[in-house]
C-alpha positions in Angstrom: -5.7 42.5 -18.1 -9.0 40.8 -16.9 -9.9 37.3 -16.9 -13.0 36.4 -18.8 -15.8 34.4 -16.8 -15.3 31.4 -19.2 -11.4 31.6 -18.3 -12.4 31.7 -14.6 -14.7 28.7 -15.1 -11.9 26.8 -17.0 -9.5 27.7 -14.2 -12.0 26.4 -11.5 -12.8 23.3 -13.5 -9.0 22.5 -13.6 -8.8 23.1 -9.7 -11.6 20.8 -9.3 -10.2 18.2 -11.5 -6.7 18.5 -9.9 -8.4 18.2 -6.4 -10.4 15.1 -7.5 -7.3 13.4 -9.1 -5.5 13.9 -5.8 -8.4 12.5 -4.0 -8.4 9.5 -6.4 -4.8 8.7 -5.2 -5.9 8.8 -1.7 -8.7 6.3 -2.3 -6.6 4.1 -4.4 -4.2 3.9 -1.4 -7.0 3.4 0.9 -8.3 0.5 -1.3 -4.9 -1.3 -1.2 -4.7 -0.9 2.5 -8.1 -2.4 3.0 -7.3 -5.4 0.9 -3.9 -5.9 2.5 -5.2 -7.4 5.8 -7.5 -10.1 4.4 -7.0 -13.8 4.7 -7.6 -14.0 1.0 -5.1 -12.7 -1.5 -7.2 -10.3 -3.6 -5.7 -7.8 -6.2 -7.4 -4.5 -6.8 -8.4 -5.8 -10.4 -10.3 -8.7 -8.6 -11.6 -6.6 -6.0 -13.2 -4.3 -8.8 -14.6 -7.4 -10.3 -16.4 -8.2 -7.0 -17.6 -4.6 -6.6 -19.1 -5.0 -10.3 -20.8 -8.1 -9.5 -22.5 -6.4 -6.5 -23.3 -3.2 -8.5 -24.6 -5.0 -11.6 -25.5 -8.5 -10.7 -24.2 -11.7 -12.4 -22.3 -10.9 -15.5 -20.9 -12.6 -18.4 -17.1 -12.9 -18.6 -17.1 -10.7 -21.9 -19.2 -7.9 -20.1 -16.8 -8.0 -17.2 -13.9 -7.6 -19.6 -15.5 -4.8 -21.4 -16.2 -3.1 -18.0 -12.7 -3.5 -16.6 -11.1 -2.6 -20.0 -9.2 -5.7 -20.3 -9.3 -8.4 -23.0 -11.6 -11.4 -22.7 -8.7 -13.9 -21.9 -7.5 -11.6 -19.0 -11.0 -11.4 -17.5 -11.3 -15.1 -17.9 -8.1 -15.8 -16.1 -9.1 -13.3 -13.3 -12.5 -15.2 -13.0 -10.7 -18.4 -12.9 -8.6 -17.2 -9.9 -11.7 -16.0 -8.1 -13.4 -19.3 -8.6 -10.5 -21.1 -7.1 -10.6 -18.8 -4.2 -14.3 -19.5 -3.7 -15.3 -15.9 -4.2 -17.3 -16.3 -7.5 -18.9 -19.2 -9.3 -19.6 -19.7 -12.9 -23.3 -20.5 -13.6 -25.0 -21.5 -17.1 -28.4 -19.6 -17.4 -31.5 -21.2 -19.2 -31.9 -18.2 -21.5 -28.1 -18.1 -22.5 -26.5 -21.5 -22.4 -23.6 -20.3 -24.6 -22.2 -17.9 -22.2 -20.9 -18.5 -18.6 -22.3 -16.1 -16.0 -20.2 -15.1 -13.0 -21.8 -14.7 -9.7 -20.8 -14.0 -6.3 -20.5 -16.8 -3.7 -21.5 -16.3 -0.1 -17.8 -16.1 0.8 -17.3 -13.5 -2.1 -20.3 -11.4 -0.8 -18.9 -11.6 2.8 -15.3 -10.5 1.7 -16.6 -7.5 -0.3 -18.7 -6.3 2.7 -15.9 -6.5 5.1 -13.7 -4.6 2.6 -16.3 -2.0 2.2 -16.9 -1.6 5.8 -13.3 -1.1 6.4 -13.1 1.6 3.7 -16.1 3.2 5.0 -14.7 3.5 8.5 -11.4 5.1 7.1 -13.2 7.4 4.9 -15.5 8.3 7.8 -12.4 9.0 9.9 -11.0 11.4 7.3 -14.5 13.2 6.9 -14.8 13.6 10.8 -11.6 15.6 10.6 -13.0 18.0 8.3 -15.0 21.3 8.8 -17.6 21.5 6.0 -20.2 24.3 6.0 -22.6 22.2 3.4 -21.9 18.6 3.8 -25.1 17.5 2.1 -24.5 19.7 -0.9 -20.9 18.2 -1.1 -22.4 14.7 -1.0 -24.8 15.6 -3.7 -22.0 16.7 -6.0 -20.0 13.5 -5.3 -23.2 11.4 -5.9 -23.6 13.2 -9.2 -20.0 12.5 -10.2 -20.6 8.8 -9.3 -23.9 8.5 -11.4 -22.1 10.5 -14.3 -19.6 7.6 -14.3 -22.2 5.0 -14.6 -21.6 3.6 -11.0 -24.3 3.3 -8.3 -24.3 5.4 -5.2 -23.2 4.0 -1.9 -26.7 3.6 -0.6 -27.6 1.6 -4.0 -24.6 -0.5 -3.7 -25.4 -1.7 -0.1 -29.0 -2.4 -1.1 -27.9 -4.5 -4.0 -25.2 -6.1 -1.8 -27.9 -7.0 0.7 -30.0 -8.4 -2.0 -27.2 -10.8 -3.2 -27.6 -12.8 -0.1 
C-alpha cells in the first residue's frame, strides 16, 4: 500500500507541528528562567504585556486584554501591578480621554531589554551547538511563522524597543 502525496504532506506537517510544540516548551522554560533572576517579581503574563507594549506601542487596557485573551478586569489588575512596580504608566490621550493608555516607563523598557538580551544569549548558545546546512532558510521559515501569528520579527521588535526610549 502506497501513501499518497497528500498523506505524506499531512504526516510531514504533523512532524513539523510536533517539533515546534516541543520547541515552544523549551522557550517557555527559557522565558521563565530569564525572569527568575530579576530584582523585580515579574510573571510570564506581565512579561507578555511588556513585550506587547514594545511590539505595538501604547495600548488601551481593553486592547491588552483582548490580545492576552483575558478579561478586562484581569488586564486591569495586571496593569495595576505593573504600575506599582514602576514598569508601566497610565496616560490619558487628548484624542481619547475616556480610556487609559498603558505605556512603558524607562524602568519597564530597561527590564524588558535585559530579559530579551538574556534570552538571546541562551538561544544563541543553543543555536551554536547545532549543525545547520541552511540557517538563513531556517530563519526565514521561523520569521514567516512569527509574522503569520501577528507578531513582529526580532529585528522589528528591537527597532521598536529602541524607539520607545
